[in-house]
ROMITI-354622 format. One record per residue: x, y, z of N, C-alpha, C, O, CB in turn. Coordinates in Angstrom, 3 decimals, m for minus. Glycine has a CB too. Example, Ala and Ser with C-alpha at 12.3 -4.5 7.8 and 13.67 -1.06 7.14 Angstrom:
BEGIN
SITE        n_x        n_y        n_z       ca_x       ca_y       ca_z        c_x        c_y        c_z        o_x        o_y        o_z       cb_x       cb_y       cb_z
SITE     13.190     m5.690      7.800     12.300     m4.500      7.800     13.200     m3.300      7.800     14.236     m3.319      8.465     11.308     m4.473      9.046
SITE     12.850     m2.250      7.080     13.670     m1.060      7.140     12.900      0.030      7.870     13.409      1.138      8.039     14.084     m0.598      5.725
***
This chain:
BEGIN
SITE        n_x        n_y        n_z       ca_x       ca_y       ca_z        c_x        c_y        c_z        o_x        o_y        o_z       cb_x       cb_y       cb_z
SITE    m11.049      4.220     m8.593    m10.832      4.976     m7.530    m11.114      4.207     m6.617    m12.177      3.588     m6.564    m11.434      6.111     m7.447
SITE     m9.873      4.116     m5.472    m10.298      3.293     m3.982    m10.056      4.526     m2.944     m8.993      5.065     m2.638     m9.101      1.691     m3.509
SITE    m11.500      4.825     m2.460    m11.408      5.643     m1.209    m11.467      4.748     m0.200    m12.046      3.661     m0.217    m12.458      6.688     m1.025
SITE    m10.472      5.535      1.217    m10.191      4.494      2.433    m10.769      5.785      3.742    m10.918      7.006      3.699     m8.011      3.829      2.555
SITE    m10.869      5.240      4.301    m11.581      5.683      5.661     m9.979      6.886      6.141     m9.032      6.913      5.354    m12.022      3.815      7.086
SITE     m9.948      7.526      7.117     m8.995      7.788      7.690     m8.211      7.069      8.838     m7.101      7.509      9.135     m9.292      8.701      7.915
SITE     m8.828      5.772      9.633     m8.491      4.861     10.457     m7.959      3.867      9.537     m7.678      2.843     10.160     m9.554      4.444     11.334
SITE     m7.703      3.774      8.243     m7.346      2.301      7.568     m5.928      3.129      7.662     m5.555      4.297      7.556     m8.155      1.593      5.745
SITE     m5.396      1.923      7.908     m3.600      1.681      7.733     m3.458      1.312      6.606     m4.415      0.742      6.082     m2.778      0.578      8.609
SITE     m2.002      1.539      5.705     m1.702      0.944      4.774     m0.630      0.102      5.199      0.043      0.443      6.172     m1.508      1.718      3.791
SITE     m0.343     m1.172      4.462      0.947     m1.884      5.128      1.315     m2.308      3.788      0.514     m2.771      2.976      0.760     m3.210      6.397
SITE      2.528     m2.137      3.592      3.355     m2.413      1.922      4.115     m3.673      2.507      4.746     m3.838      3.551      4.735     m0.867      1.144
SITE      3.837     m4.438      1.520      4.947     m5.916      1.806      6.245     m5.614      1.204      6.307     m5.225      0.038      4.409     m7.523      0.980
SITE      7.385     m5.787      2.000      8.630     m5.252      1.377      9.263     m6.669      0.258     10.214     m6.367     m0.462      9.858     m4.762      2.852
SITE      8.919     m7.595      0.197      9.326     m8.619     m0.391      8.161     m8.852     m1.743      7.007     m8.425     m1.710      9.460     m9.795      0.757
SITE      8.549     m9.342     m2.480      7.703     m9.301     m3.999      6.897    m10.587     m3.891      7.225    m11.527     m3.168      8.793     m9.347     m5.574
SITE      5.818    m10.555     m4.668      4.902    m11.546     m4.244      4.367    m12.063     m5.762      4.263    m11.273     m6.701      3.667    m10.887     m3.149
SITE      4.032    m13.535     m5.875      3.711    m14.104     m7.001      2.388    m13.307     m7.034      1.764    m13.189     m5.980      3.710    m15.720     m7.034
SITE      1.813    m12.629     m8.422      0.828    m11.744     m8.780     m0.588    m13.188     m9.191     m1.795    m13.052     m9.392      1.547    m10.519    m10.320
SITE      0.109    m14.192     m9.177     m1.340    m15.133     m9.488     m1.946    m15.388     m8.175     m3.065    m15.899     m8.198     m1.069    m16.748    m10.256
SITE     m1.296    m15.068     m6.774     m2.450    m15.314     m5.894     m3.691    m14.464     m5.783     m3.816    m13.268     m6.045     m1.983    m15.351     m4.704
SITE     m4.447    m15.199     m5.409     m5.796    m13.985     m5.249     m6.256    m14.109     m3.757     m5.437    m14.675     m3.034     m7.381    m14.358     m6.388
SITE     m7.266    m13.739     m3.238     m7.554    m13.290     m1.970     m7.649    m14.518     m1.140     m7.958    m14.333      0.038     m8.790    m12.440     m1.930
SITE     m7.480    m15.515     m1.463     m7.038    m16.771     m0.632     m5.392    m16.371     m0.122     m5.116    m15.918      0.988     m7.111    m18.367     m1.743
SITE     m4.444    m16.649     m1.179     m3.354    m16.220     m1.195     m2.756    m15.410     m0.521     m1.693    m15.551      0.082     m3.235    m15.980     m1.932
SITE     m3.683    m14.184     m0.631     m2.472    m12.909      0.107     m3.150    m12.807      1.169     m2.428    m12.319      2.038     m2.162    m11.199     m0.624
SITE     m4.412    m13.067      1.634     m4.887    m12.859      3.073     m4.085    m13.930      3.931     m3.894    m13.720      5.128     m6.591    m13.071      3.227
SITE     m3.588    m15.155      3.268     m2.354    m16.124      4.073     m0.866    m15.362      4.112      0.016    m15.651      4.920     m2.078    m17.756      3.121
SITE     m0.768    m14.418      3.168      0.431    m13.933      3.300      0.375    m13.107      4.459      1.365    m13.063      5.189      0.879    m13.289      2.155
SITE     m0.861    m12.307      4.786     m1.046    m11.272      5.666     m0.894    m11.548      6.934     m0.483    m10.756      7.782     m2.140    m10.751      5.542
SITE     m1.345    m13.115      7.179     m1.732    m13.543      8.339      0.365    m14.141      8.595      1.014    m13.915      9.616     m3.426    m14.938      8.201
SITE      0.689    m14.587      7.825      2.154    m15.360      8.278      2.652    m14.461      7.838      3.059    m13.933      8.873      2.757    m16.791      7.782
SITE      3.008    m13.728      6.929      4.487    m12.745      6.766      4.440    m11.665      7.145      5.559    m11.200      7.362      5.033    m12.448      5.512
SITE      3.470    m10.883      7.375      2.926     m9.769      8.362      2.620     m9.815      9.348      3.114     m8.929     10.046      2.117     m9.249      8.177
SITE      1.770    m10.686      9.987      1.359    m10.700     11.357      0.455     m9.850     11.888      0.307     m9.238     12.946      2.296    m10.574     12.059
SITE     m0.181     m9.998     10.727     m1.541     m9.101     10.413     m2.552     m9.611     10.549     m2.383    m10.801     10.286     m1.745     m8.609      9.229
SITE     m3.998     m9.341     10.933     m5.342     m9.912     10.751     m5.706     m9.159      9.383     m5.418     m7.989      9.132     m6.444     m9.612     12.099
SITE     m6.338     m9.976      8.614     m6.572     m9.649      7.029     m7.798     m9.152      6.885     m8.274     m8.535      5.932     m6.472    m10.844      6.040
SITE     m8.531     m9.634      8.444    m10.220     m8.613      8.154    m10.104     m7.664      9.088    m11.176     m7.249      9.529    m11.958     m9.445      8.486
SITE     m8.852     m7.067      9.645     m8.650     m5.826     10.325     m9.322     m4.406      9.704     m9.667     m3.388     10.304     m7.161     m5.695     10.393
SITE     m9.370     m4.736      8.274    m10.091     m3.132      7.725     m8.911     m2.325      6.901     m9.016     m1.497      5.997    m10.626     m1.933      9.301
SITE     m7.475     m3.007      7.703     m6.299     m2.130      6.922     m6.239     m2.528      5.509     m7.115     m3.305      5.129     m4.761     m2.358      7.545
SITE     m5.336     m2.121      4.647     m5.209     m1.608      2.938     m3.717     m2.682      3.240     m2.775     m2.437      3.994     m4.964      0.773      2.329
SITE     m3.982     m4.183      2.150     m2.265     m4.777      2.287     m1.743     m4.574      1.128     m2.101     m5.309      0.207     m1.957     m6.426      2.607
SITE     m0.638     m3.386      0.856     m0.220     m3.543     m0.547      0.767     m4.687     m0.865      1.529     m5.192     m0.040      0.389     m2.283     m0.984
SITE      0.651     m5.055     m2.256      1.675     m6.139     m2.562      2.253     m6.142     m4.109      1.508     m6.234     m5.084      0.969     m7.572     m2.262
SITE      3.520     m6.042     m4.181      4.018     m6.243     m6.039      4.705     m7.189     m6.206      5.087     m8.033     m5.396      4.935     m5.151     m6.809
SITE      4.934     m7.058     m7.537      5.616     m8.388     m7.846      7.162     m7.771     m8.098      7.540     m6.615     m7.902      4.860     m9.299     m9.329
SITE      8.039     m9.085     m8.667      9.240     m9.075     m9.056      9.751     m7.789     m9.933     10.649     m7.002     m9.634      9.360    m10.263     m9.701
SITE      8.938     m7.799    m11.080      9.131     m6.540    m11.830      8.808     m5.278    m11.698      9.061     m4.288    m12.384      8.766     m6.633    m12.706
SITE      8.023     m5.485    m10.414      7.728     m3.733     m9.765      6.708     m3.376    m11.008      6.777     m2.205    m11.381      9.516     m2.333     m9.704
SITE      6.047     m3.972    m11.496      5.016     m2.918    m12.920      3.433     m3.439    m12.205      2.449     m2.821    m12.612      5.280     m3.781    m15.401
SITE      3.268     m4.249    m11.449      2.079     m4.596    m10.698      1.833     m4.413     m9.464      2.766     m4.536     m8.670      1.867     m5.640    m10.762
SITE      0.528     m4.076     m8.995      0.520     m4.349     m7.727     m1.019     m4.527     m7.407     m1.939     m3.991     m8.024      1.267     m3.274     m6.935
SITE     m1.139     m5.520     m6.146     m2.488     m5.902     m6.009     m2.627     m5.305     m4.323     m1.648     m5.048     m3.621     m2.757     m7.757     m6.343
SITE     m3.787     m5.190     m3.974     m3.831     m4.246     m2.601     m5.230     m5.234     m2.210     m6.080     m5.384     m3.088     m4.106     m2.066     m2.827
SITE     m5.379     m5.763     m1.118     m6.143     m6.467     m0.329     m6.701     m5.796      0.713     m5.863     m5.383      1.514     m5.539     m7.437      0.082
SITE     m7.999     m5.512      1.012     m8.845     m4.894      1.908    m10.164     m5.536      2.198    m10.893     m5.879      1.266     m9.053     m3.650      1.469
SITE    m10.541     m5.734      3.582    m11.648     m6.222      4.124    m12.393     m4.950      4.381    m12.154     m4.005      5.134    m11.400     m7.119      5.326
SITE    m13.529     m5.239      3.395    m14.899     m4.069      3.814    m16.041     m4.713      3.956    m16.728     m5.153      3.034    m15.315     m2.892      2.682
SITE    m16.273     m4.784      5.138    m17.682     m5.183      6.006    m18.094     m6.594      5.946    m18.153     m7.338      6.925    m18.987     m4.389      5.469
SITE    m18.381     m6.921      4.710    m18.384     m8.482      4.477    m17.960     m9.197      3.472    m18.472    m10.194      2.962    m19.433     m8.923      4.501
SITE    m16.662     m8.442      3.119    m15.953     m9.372      2.008    m14.611     m8.536      1.707    m14.395     m7.442      2.228    m16.980     m9.608      0.466
SITE    m13.681     m9.207      0.757    m12.449     m8.583      0.341    m12.295     m7.728     m0.985    m13.029     m7.821     m1.969    m11.556     m9.606      0.264
SITE    m11.609     m7.192     m0.891    m11.892     m6.118     m1.751    m10.094     m6.177     m2.626     m9.109     m5.731     m2.038    m12.448     m4.431     m0.652
SITE    m10.021     m6.675     m3.768     m8.823     m6.943     m4.300     m8.752     m6.198     m5.239     m9.589     m6.319     m6.133     m8.557     m8.132     m4.625
SITE     m7.723     m5.186     m5.332     m7.456     m4.082     m5.933     m6.354     m4.377     m6.387     m5.426     m4.879     m5.753     m7.506     m2.979     m5.274
SITE     m6.388     m3.793     m8.671     m5.252     m4.753     m8.933     m4.764     m3.468    m10.208     m5.529     m2.923    m11.003     m5.780     m6.763     m9.516
SITE     m3.424     m3.268    m10.078     m3.212     m2.380    m11.283     m1.751     m2.523    m11.887     m0.791     m2.500    m11.117     m3.469     m0.847    m10.868
SITE     m1.580     m2.660    m13.172     m0.890     m2.930    m13.938      0.151     m1.854    m14.766     m0.337     m1.887    m15.896     m1.672     m3.534    m14.522
SITE      0.915     m1.239    m14.808      1.762     m0.282    m15.654      2.212     m1.096    m16.624      2.802     m2.166    m16.474      2.943      0.444    m14.958
SITE      1.743     m0.245    m18.205      1.707     m0.889    m19.164      3.484     m0.415    m19.338      4.162     m1.156    m20.050      0.396     m0.514    m20.273
SITE      4.147      0.755    m18.706      5.278      1.070    m19.374      5.827      1.516    m17.884      5.024      1.969    m17.069      5.177      2.204    m20.751
SITE      7.015      1.395    m17.605      7.940      1.995    m16.452      7.371      0.751    m15.353      6.761     m0.265    m15.685      7.553      3.983    m15.921
SITE      7.759      1.154    m13.985      7.988      0.317    m12.986      7.626      1.397    m11.707      8.000      2.570    m11.720      9.566     m0.361    m13.078
SITE      6.874      0.817    m10.664      6.453      1.537     m9.731      7.578      1.742     m8.484      8.189      0.741     m8.108      5.194      0.918     m9.353
SITE      7.857      3.104     m7.818      8.931      3.338     m7.400      8.572      2.590     m5.973      7.496      2.730     m5.391      9.359      4.857     m7.514
SITE      9.554      1.856     m5.564      8.669      1.684     m3.920     10.466      1.932     m2.961     11.603      1.805     m3.413      7.528     m0.763     m3.556
SITE     10.065      2.254     m1.768     11.013      2.455     m0.956     12.148      1.147     m0.511     11.609      0.059     m0.305     10.267      2.985      0.120
SITE     12.998      1.183     m0.426     13.822      0.125      0.213     14.095      0.505      1.802     14.396      1.519      2.432     15.263     m0.022     m0.635
SITE     13.785     m1.059      2.124     13.841     m1.244      3.612     14.688     m2.283      4.118     13.995     m2.940      4.895     12.568     m1.506      4.127
SITE     15.561     m2.638      4.075     16.732     m4.114      4.489     15.761     m5.106      5.267     15.206     m6.163      4.967     18.351     m3.650      5.815
SITE     15.803     m4.248      6.467     15.198     m5.557      7.433     13.930     m5.550      7.482     13.667     m6.446      8.284     15.581     m5.608      8.925
SITE     12.942     m5.085      7.114     10.816     m4.695      7.743     10.663     m5.556      6.493     11.175     m5.573      5.373      9.658     m2.402      7.675
SITE      9.809     m6.215      7.104      9.139     m7.151      6.548      7.876     m6.236      5.725      7.317     m6.616      4.696      8.695     m8.265      7.723
SITE      7.632     m5.120      6.361      6.212     m4.469      5.624      6.683     m2.794      6.105      7.432     m2.536      7.048      4.250     m5.200      6.511
SITE      6.160     m1.986      5.372      6.300     m0.612      5.751      4.611      0.042      5.958      3.615     m0.248      5.295      7.272      0.204      4.448
SITE      4.710      0.823      6.898      3.552      1.716      6.798      3.432      3.104      5.691      4.291      3.986      5.702      3.456      2.214      8.215
SITE      2.644      3.125      5.074      2.677      4.159      4.223      1.484      5.534      4.648      0.658      5.436      5.556      2.404      3.420      2.764
SITE      1.606      6.421      4.001      0.239      7.191      4.244     m0.485      7.495      2.992      0.163      7.703      1.967      0.458      8.564      4.976
SITE     m2.022      7.547      2.990     m2.628      7.695      2.088     m2.085      8.555      0.685     m2.160      8.135     m0.470     m3.597      8.095      2.685
SITE     m1.557      9.789      1.101     m1.039     10.480      0.279      0.446      9.706     m0.581      0.597      9.794     m1.800     m0.830     11.742      1.108
SITE      1.170      9.164      0.104      2.416      8.240     m0.011      1.561      7.244     m1.125      2.104      7.272     m2.229      3.052      7.387      1.709
SITE      0.664      6.603     m1.082     m0.158      5.711     m1.711     m1.043      6.077     m3.196     m1.172      5.416     m4.227     m1.053      5.394     m0.631
SITE     m1.602      7.501     m2.775     m1.980      8.025     m4.244     m0.511      7.908     m5.278     m0.369      7.387     m6.385     m2.573      9.873     m4.096
SITE      0.579      8.710     m4.283      1.476      8.958     m5.421      2.015      7.816     m5.827      2.608      7.836     m6.906      2.510      9.862     m5.173
SITE      1.929      6.394     m4.966      2.495      5.330     m5.616      1.899      4.878     m6.692      2.514      4.267     m7.566      2.642      4.391     m4.886
SITE      0.504      5.159     m6.746     m0.459      4.635     m7.540     m0.137      5.340     m8.969     m0.188      4.767    m10.058     m1.943      4.909     m6.921
SITE      0.233      6.818     m8.723      0.160      7.733    m10.198      1.427      7.207    m10.843      1.565      7.503    m12.030      0.230      9.655    m10.034
SITE      2.653      6.267    m10.108      3.712      6.169    m10.732      5.068      7.291    m10.547      6.114      7.511    m11.158      3.183      6.113    m11.955
SITE      4.319      7.880     m9.235      5.450      8.690     m8.681      6.593      8.519     m7.855      6.137      8.105     m6.789      5.029      9.417     m8.162
SITE      7.776      8.607     m7.764      8.843      8.369     m6.698      8.411      8.942     m5.785      8.864     10.079     m5.649     10.164      8.759     m6.883
SITE      7.408      8.490     m4.783      7.361      9.057     m3.220      8.038      9.236     m2.472      7.803     10.029     m1.561      6.883      8.644     m2.507
SITE      9.028      8.628     m2.568     10.530      8.684     m1.494     10.986     10.213     m1.572     11.201     10.929     m0.594     12.096      7.534     m2.165
SITE     11.093     10.574     m2.888     11.476     11.587     m2.984     10.846     12.949     m2.953     11.344     14.061     m3.126     11.940     11.398     m3.731
SITE      9.515     12.536     m2.664      8.504     13.450     m2.826      8.331     14.014     m1.040      8.477     13.194     m0.134      7.018     12.596     m3.644
SITE      8.035     15.380     m0.773      7.270     15.466      0.453      5.815     16.394      0.480      5.346     17.064     m0.440      8.285     16.040      1.476
SITE      5.376     16.224      1.615      4.087     17.087      1.652      5.122     18.431      2.441      6.176     18.541      3.069      2.428     16.236      2.775
SITE      4.138     19.179      1.975      4.147     20.673      2.831      3.847     20.486      4.337      2.846     19.886      4.730      2.911     21.780      2.241
SITE      4.757     21.026      5.146      4.443     20.474      6.505      3.465     21.892      7.150      3.562     23.114      7.041      6.125     20.050      7.503
SITE      2.509     20.939      7.857      0.899     21.556      8.369      1.710     22.913      9.443      2.529     22.573     10.297     m0.435     19.922      9.645
SITE      1.427     24.058      9.287      1.651     25.305     10.077      0.411     25.474     10.776     m0.776     25.274     10.516      2.019     26.585      9.225
SITE      1.265     26.031     12.030      0.098     26.531     13.230      0.471     27.950     13.205      1.656     28.088     13.507      0.234     25.804     14.997
SITE     m0.129     29.043     12.951     m0.110     30.280     12.968     m0.701     30.882     14.555     m1.875     30.749     14.901     m0.917     30.680     11.686
SITE      0.228     31.470     15.298      0.401     31.942     16.302     m0.947     33.753     16.061     m1.969     33.974     16.711      2.354     31.995     16.449
SITE     m0.471     34.437     15.192     m1.123     35.621     14.468     m1.530     35.248     13.222     m0.824     34.435     12.625     m0.255     36.798     14.308
SITE     m2.530     35.671     12.694     m3.042     36.275     11.657     m3.221     37.452     11.451     m3.832     38.175     12.238     m3.875     35.934     11.468
SITE     m2.677     37.875     10.269     m3.156     39.342      9.995     m3.100     39.510      8.596     m3.425     40.584      8.090     m2.288     40.483     10.691
***
């Protein structure tokens, strides 16, 4: 299980990536394709062309963490954005993605602010 701070942003790359890339290759993609700092402490999510593998890159204090998940059956359900290089996800959407759920069709219940409690 991957635990993240509340301040951590999650960036999903919108183009497939060669899964042979390791930390150096993925951090280069973060710098060039996503125009982000790989050591920012944010989580960067990459997927392969067949959408059955995901790699996540995260800087944690003194080194990179590389998280990898391969689905034995099925594909990850990813959003479709035509023009964006990356999409920002919430931590809930990320957990749904890792669980294999179609998070684009799921919605959280809205937060309620009640004026009176009876």
